[in-house]
DSSP file (Angstrom, degrees, kcal/mol; ACC not computed):
  #  RESIDUE AA STRUCTURE BP1 BP2  ACC     N-H-->O    O-->H-N    N-H-->O    O-->H-N    TCO  KAPPA ALPHA  PHI   PSI    X-CA   Y-CA   Z-CA
    1    1 A M              0   0    0      0, 0.0     2,-0.3     0, 0.0    19,-0.2   0.000 360.0 360.0 360.0 143.7  108.6  101.1   99.3
    2    2 A A        -     0   0    0     17,-1.9    19,-0.3     4,-0.1     2,-0.1  -0.906 360.0-103.2-144.7 169.1  110.6   98.3  100.5
    3    3 A D    >   -     0   0    0     -2,-0.3     3,-1.9    17,-0.1    39,-0.0  -0.375  47.8 -93.6 -90.0 174.7  110.7   95.9  103.5
    4    4 A L  T 3  S+     0   0    0      1,-0.3    16,-0.1    -2,-0.1    -1,-0.1   0.677 119.4  67.1 -69.1 -14.6  113.2   96.4  106.3
    5    5 A G  T 3  S+     0   0    0      2,-0.0    -1,-0.3     0, 0.0     2,-0.2   0.557  74.9 110.3 -79.1  -7.6  115.7   93.9  104.7
    6    6 A F    <   -     0   0    0     -3,-1.9     2,-0.3     2,-0.0    -4,-0.1  -0.508  48.2-171.1 -76.0 140.0  116.3   96.3  101.7
    7    7 A L        +     0   0    0     -2,-0.2     2,-0.1     2,-0.0    -2,-0.0  -0.974  40.1  31.4-126.1 138.0  119.8   97.8  101.7
    8    8 A G  S    S+     0   0    0     -2,-0.3    10,-0.1     2,-0.1    -2,-0.0  -0.193  73.1  68.4 107.1 165.4  120.9  100.6   99.3
    9    9 A L  S    S+     0   0    0      1,-0.1     2,-0.7    -2,-0.1     8,-0.6   0.363  71.9 106.7  65.0  -1.1  119.7  103.6   97.3
   10   10 A D        +     0   0    0      1,-0.2    -1,-0.1     6,-0.1    -2,-0.1  -0.521  30.2 136.7 -98.5  58.2  119.1  105.7  100.6
   11   11 A D        +     0   0    0     -2,-0.7    -1,-0.2     1,-0.2    -2,-0.0   0.860  66.8  49.5 -77.6 -34.8  122.1  108.0  100.2
   12   12 A D    >   -     0   0    0      3,-0.3     3,-0.5    -3,-0.3    -1,-0.2  -0.881  65.6-165.8-110.2 110.6  120.1  111.2  101.2
   13   13 A P  T 3  S+     0   0    0      0, 0.0    -1,-0.1     0, 0.0    -2,-0.0   0.781  89.6  54.8 -67.5 -24.2  118.1  110.8  104.4
   14   14 A D  T 3  S+     0   0    0      1,-0.3    -2,-0.0     0, 0.0     0, 0.0   0.789 121.2  28.3 -79.1 -29.5  116.1  114.1  103.6
   15   15 A D  S <  S-     0   0    0     -3,-0.5    -3,-0.3     0, 0.0    -1,-0.3  -0.648  84.5-167.6-135.0  76.7  115.0  112.8  100.1
   16   16 A P        -     0   0    0      0, 0.0    -6,-0.1     0, 0.0     3,-0.1  -0.400  17.7-157.6 -67.1 138.6  114.9  109.0  100.2
   17   17 A V  S    S+     0   0    0     -8,-0.6     2,-0.4     1,-0.2    -7,-0.1   0.782  86.8  32.8 -81.3 -28.3  114.6  107.1   96.9
   18   18 A V  S    S-     0   0    0     -9,-0.1     2,-0.6   -10,-0.1    -1,-0.2  -0.988  78.9-142.2-127.0 134.5  113.1  104.0   98.7
   19   19 A V        +     0   0    0     -2,-0.4   -17,-1.9    -3,-0.1     2,-0.2  -0.897  27.9 168.9-100.0 120.9  110.9  104.2  101.8
   20   20 A T        -     0   0    0     -2,-0.6   -17,-0.1   -19,-0.2   -16,-0.1  -0.719  31.8-104.0-122.0 172.0  111.6  101.5  104.3
   21   21 A G        -     0   0    0    -19,-0.3     2,-0.3    -2,-0.2    -1,-0.1  -0.205  43.7 -82.2 -86.7-176.1  110.3  101.2  107.9
   22   22 A F        -     0   0    0     12,-0.3     2,-0.4    -2,-0.0    -1,-0.1  -0.748  40.0-146.4 -97.3 140.2  112.1  101.7  111.0
   23   23 A K        -     0   0    0     -2,-0.3     2,-0.3     6,-0.1    -3,-0.0  -0.880   6.5-143.9-116.4 135.0  114.3   98.9  112.4
   24   24 A A        -     0   0    0     -2,-0.4     2,-0.2     6,-0.1     5,-0.2  -0.628  13.0-156.6 -93.6 150.7  114.8   98.2  116.1
   25   25 A T        -     0   0    0      3,-2.3     5,-0.1    -2,-0.3    -1,-0.0  -0.690  34.1-100.5-116.4 172.3  118.1   97.0  117.5
   26   26 A R  S    S+     0   0    0     -2,-0.2     3,-0.1     1,-0.2    -1,-0.1   0.902 125.3  44.1 -56.0 -43.5  118.9   95.1  120.7
   27   27 A A  S    S+     0   0    0      1,-0.2     2,-0.5    -3,-0.0    -1,-0.2   0.727 118.2  42.2 -78.3 -25.4  119.9   98.2  122.3
   28   28 A R        -     0   0    0      0, 0.0    -3,-2.3     0, 0.0    -1,-0.2  -0.949  68.4-156.2-132.5 116.1  117.0  100.4  121.1
   29   29 A K        -     0   0    0     -2,-0.5     2,-0.1    -5,-0.2    -3,-0.1  -0.469  33.5 -93.9 -81.4 155.7  113.4   99.4  120.9
   30   30 A L        -     0   0    0     -2,-0.1    -1,-0.1     1,-0.1     2,-0.1  -0.460  36.6-125.3 -75.9 147.6  110.9  101.1  118.5
   31   31 A T     >  -     0   0    0     -2,-0.1     4,-2.2     1,-0.1     5,-0.1  -0.310  29.2-104.7 -75.4 169.4  108.8  104.0  119.8
   32   32 A T  H  > S+     0   0    0      1,-0.2     4,-2.2     2,-0.2     5,-0.1   0.885 121.7  50.2 -67.6 -40.3  105.1  103.9  119.5
   33   33 A S  H  > S+     0   0    0      2,-0.2     4,-2.0     1,-0.2    -1,-0.2   0.844 107.9  51.0 -67.3 -34.6  105.2  106.3  116.6
   34   34 A E  H  > S+     0   0    0      2,-0.2     4,-2.4     1,-0.2   -12,-0.3   0.943 110.8  50.6 -68.5 -43.1  107.8  104.4  114.7
   35   35 A K  H  X S+     0   0    0     -4,-2.2     4,-2.7     1,-0.2    -2,-0.2   0.931 109.6  49.9 -52.0 -48.0  105.6  101.2  115.2
   36   36 A E  H  X S+     0   0    0     -4,-2.2     4,-2.0     1,-0.2    -1,-0.2   0.903 111.6  50.5 -64.8 -40.3  102.5  103.0  113.9
   37   37 A G  H  X S+     0   0    0     -4,-2.0     4,-2.3     2,-0.2    -1,-0.2   0.872 108.7  51.0 -63.6 -38.4  104.6  104.1  110.8
   38   38 A N  H  X S+     0   0    0     -4,-2.4     4,-2.9     2,-0.2    -2,-0.2   0.910 109.4  49.6 -58.2 -47.8  105.7  100.7  110.3
   39   39 A R  H  X S+     0   0    0     -4,-2.7     4,-2.3     2,-0.2    -2,-0.2   0.881 111.6  48.5 -57.3 -43.4  102.0   99.5  110.3
   40   40 A A  H  X S+     0   0    0     -4,-2.0     4,-1.7     2,-0.2    -2,-0.2   0.931 112.8  48.7 -73.6 -47.4  101.0  102.2  107.8
   41   41 A L  H  X S+     0   0    0     -4,-2.3     4,-3.0     2,-0.2     5,-0.3   0.928 112.4  48.7 -57.6 -45.5  104.0  101.3  105.5
   42   42 A A  H  X S+     0   0    0     -4,-2.9     4,-2.4     1,-0.2    -2,-0.2   0.934 108.5  53.0 -63.8 -42.0  103.1   97.5  105.7
   43   43 A A  H  X S+     0   0    0     -4,-2.3     4,-0.9     1,-0.2    -1,-0.2   0.854 113.3  43.7 -64.6 -31.4   99.4   98.2  104.9
   44   44 A A  H  X S+     0   0    0     -4,-1.7     4,-1.2     1,-0.2    -1,-0.2   0.864 112.7  51.4 -76.4 -35.1  100.5  100.1  101.7
   45   45 A R  H  X S+     0   0    0     -4,-3.0     4,-2.7     1,-0.2     5,-0.2   0.850 103.9  60.3 -72.4 -30.1  103.0   97.5  100.8
   46   46 A A  H  X S+     0   0    0     -4,-2.4     4,-2.1    -5,-0.3    -1,-0.2   0.864 101.7  52.9 -60.6 -37.1  100.3   94.8  101.1
   47   47 A L  H  X S+     0   0    0     -4,-0.9     4,-1.5     2,-0.2    -1,-0.2   0.900 111.3  46.3 -67.6 -41.2   98.2   96.4   98.5
   48   48 A V  H  X S+     0   0    0     -4,-1.2     4,-2.5     2,-0.2     5,-0.2   0.924 111.2  50.1 -63.2 -52.5  101.1   96.4   96.1
   49   49 A E  H  X S+     0   0    0     -4,-2.7     4,-2.6     1,-0.2    -2,-0.2   0.887 109.4  52.3 -58.1 -40.5  102.1   92.8   96.8
   50   50 A H  H  X S+     0   0    0     -4,-2.1     4,-2.7    -5,-0.2    -1,-0.2   0.893 107.2  53.1 -63.6 -37.9   98.5   91.7   96.3
   51   51 A G  H  X S+     0   0    0     -4,-1.5     4,-1.6     2,-0.2    -2,-0.2   0.899 110.3  46.6 -64.0 -44.8   98.5   93.4   93.0
   52   52 A F  H  X S+     0   0    0     -4,-2.5     4,-1.9     2,-0.2    -2,-0.2   0.921 110.5  54.1 -61.0 -42.6  101.7   91.6   91.9
   53   53 A A  H  X S+     0   0    0     -4,-2.6     4,-0.7     1,-0.2    -2,-0.2   0.948 108.6  48.2 -54.2 -46.7  100.2   88.3   93.1
   54   54 A H  H >< S+     0   0    0     -4,-2.7     3,-0.9     1,-0.2    -1,-0.2   0.880 109.6  51.7 -65.5 -33.0   97.1   88.9   91.0
   55   55 A L  H >< S+     0   0    0     -4,-1.6     3,-1.6     1,-0.3    -1,-0.2   0.795 100.5  63.7 -70.5 -31.9   99.2   89.7   87.9
   56   56 A K  H 3< S+     0   0    0     -4,-1.9    -1,-0.3     1,-0.3    -2,-0.2   0.715  87.9  71.7 -73.4 -17.4  101.3   86.5   88.3
   57   57 A N  T << S+     0   0    0     -3,-0.9     2,-0.8    -4,-0.7    -1,-0.3   0.620  79.6  86.2 -67.3 -14.4   98.1   84.5   87.7
   58   58 A W    X   -     0   0    0     -3,-1.6     3,-1.4    -4,-0.2     4,-0.2  -0.807  66.2-160.4 -90.3 113.2   98.3   85.5   84.0
   59   59 A R  G >> S+     0   0    0     -2,-0.8     3,-1.6     1,-0.3     4,-0.5   0.733  81.9  75.2 -68.9 -22.1  100.5   83.0   82.2
   60   60 A I  G >4 S+     0   0    0      1,-0.3     3,-0.5     2,-0.2    -1,-0.3   0.720  87.5  60.3 -61.5 -21.8  101.1   85.4   79.4
   61   61 A L  G X4 S+     0   0    0     -3,-1.4     3,-0.7    -6,-0.2    -1,-0.3   0.632  90.3  68.6 -81.3 -12.6  103.4   87.4   81.4
   62   62 A T  G <4 S+     0   0    0     -3,-1.6    -1,-0.2    -4,-0.2    -2,-0.2   0.814 108.2  38.1 -75.9 -21.3  105.7   84.5   81.9
   63   63 A K  G << S+     0   0    0     -4,-0.5     2,-0.8    -3,-0.5    -1,-0.2   0.212  79.4 140.7-105.4  13.6  106.5   84.7   78.2
   64   64 A L    <   +     0   0    0     -3,-0.7     2,-0.3     1,-0.1    -3,-0.1  -0.461   9.7 150.4 -69.9 101.6  106.6   88.4   77.9
   65   65 A R        +     0   0    0     -2,-0.8     2,-0.2     2,-0.0    -1,-0.1  -0.721  35.8 111.4-134.6  77.3  109.6   89.3   75.5
   66   66 A T  S    S-     0   0    0     -2,-0.3    -2,-0.0     2,-0.0     0, 0.0  -0.786  73.5 -74.4-145.6-175.9  108.6   92.5   73.9
   67   67 A D     >  -     0   0    0     -2,-0.2     4,-2.3     1,-0.1     3,-0.4  -0.511  49.7-109.5 -86.0 152.4  109.4   96.2   73.8
   68   68 A P  H  > S+     0   0    0      0, 0.0     4,-2.1     0, 0.0     5,-0.2   0.791 115.6  56.8 -62.2 -29.9  108.3   98.3   76.9
   69   69 A A  H  > S+     0   0    0      2,-0.2     4,-1.9     1,-0.2     5,-0.1   0.948 111.3  44.5 -63.2 -46.1  105.5  100.2   75.1
   70   70 A R  H  > S+     0   0    0     -3,-0.4     4,-2.7     1,-0.2    -1,-0.2   0.929 113.2  50.2 -57.1 -49.9  103.8   96.8   74.2
   71   71 A A  H  X S+     0   0    0     -4,-2.3     4,-2.7     1,-0.2    -1,-0.2   0.846 107.2  52.8 -62.0 -34.0  104.4   95.5   77.6
   72   72 A I  H  X S+     0   0    0     -4,-2.1     4,-1.9     2,-0.2    -1,-0.2   0.903 110.7  49.1 -67.6 -41.9  102.8   98.6   79.2
   73   73 A G  H  X S+     0   0    0     -4,-1.9     4,-2.5     2,-0.2    -2,-0.2   0.960 112.3  48.6 -64.5 -46.2   99.6   98.1   76.9
   74   74 A L  H  X S+     0   0    0     -4,-2.7     4,-2.7     1,-0.2     5,-0.2   0.934 109.6  50.1 -55.9 -45.1   99.4   94.4   77.9
   75   75 A L  H  X S+     0   0    0     -4,-2.7     4,-2.2     2,-0.2    -1,-0.2   0.881 110.4  51.7 -64.6 -34.0   99.7   95.2   81.6
   76   76 A R  H  X S+     0   0    0     -4,-1.9     4,-2.5     2,-0.2     5,-0.2   0.953 110.3  49.0 -66.6 -48.2   96.9   97.9   81.3
   77   77 A V  H  X S+     0   0    0     -4,-2.5     4,-2.6     1,-0.2    -2,-0.2   0.961 112.7  47.3 -51.9 -58.7   94.7   95.2   79.5
   78   78 A L  H  X S+     0   0    0     -4,-2.7     4,-2.5     1,-0.2    -1,-0.2   0.819 108.5  55.1 -60.0 -35.5   95.5   92.7   82.4
   79   79 A F  H  X S+     0   0    0     -4,-2.2     4,-2.7    -5,-0.2     5,-0.3   0.942 110.5  45.7 -61.5 -47.7   94.7   95.3   85.1
   80   80 A V  H  X S+     0   0    0     -4,-2.5     4,-2.3     2,-0.2    -2,-0.2   0.939 114.2  47.4 -64.8 -43.1   91.3   95.9   83.6
   81   81 A L  H  X S+     0   0    0     -4,-2.6     4,-2.5    -5,-0.2    -2,-0.2   0.908 112.3  50.7 -59.3 -40.9   90.6   92.2   83.3
   82   82 A T  H  X S+     0   0    0     -4,-2.5     4,-2.2     1,-0.2    -2,-0.2   0.876 110.6  49.0 -66.6 -40.8   91.8   91.7   86.8
   83   83 A N  H  X S+     0   0    0     -4,-2.7     4,-1.5     2,-0.2    -1,-0.2   0.883 112.3  48.1 -61.9 -41.0   89.5   94.5   88.1
   84   84 A L  H  X S+     0   0    0     -4,-2.3     4,-0.9    -5,-0.3    -2,-0.2   0.899 109.7  52.1 -74.9 -33.7   86.5   93.1   86.3
   85   85 A E  H >< S+     0   0    0     -4,-2.5     3,-0.8    -5,-0.2    -1,-0.2   0.941 110.7  48.7 -65.0 -43.9   87.2   89.6   87.5
   86   86 A G  H 3< S+     0   0    0     -4,-2.2    -1,-0.2     1,-0.2    -2,-0.2   0.753 105.9  56.6 -68.5 -20.5   87.3   90.8   91.1
   87   87 A A  H 3<        0   0    0     -4,-1.5    -1,-0.2     1,-0.2    -2,-0.2   0.675 360.0 360.0 -79.6 -16.6   84.1   92.8   90.8
   88   88 A R    <<        0   0    0     -4,-0.9    -1,-0.2    -3,-0.8    -2,-0.1   0.445 360.0 360.0 -61.2 360.0   82.2   89.7   89.7
C-alpha cells in the first residue's frame, strides 16, 4: 500500500505490486466508488502507519545493525511488548 504520491513499480495494471488510491485531475473528478476505495485504502494504511509509529518508540531500533534473522526476532519481541503495553 502506498499513498497517492508514490510513483513506480506499477508496470502491470492487472497485477499491481503496490496498491495506491485513485487520483483526481482538474479535468476529471473522482467518482463516488473511487472516493470510497480511497477511504478504505486510507483506513488500512492508517493501521500500518500507527504500527510503525509505535515501533519508533523503541530506542533499540535506532541502533539496529544486525543480521535480518536477529532483527526479525527483535521485532517480534517488540510487537508483543507493544501489544501488552496497549492492553494495559
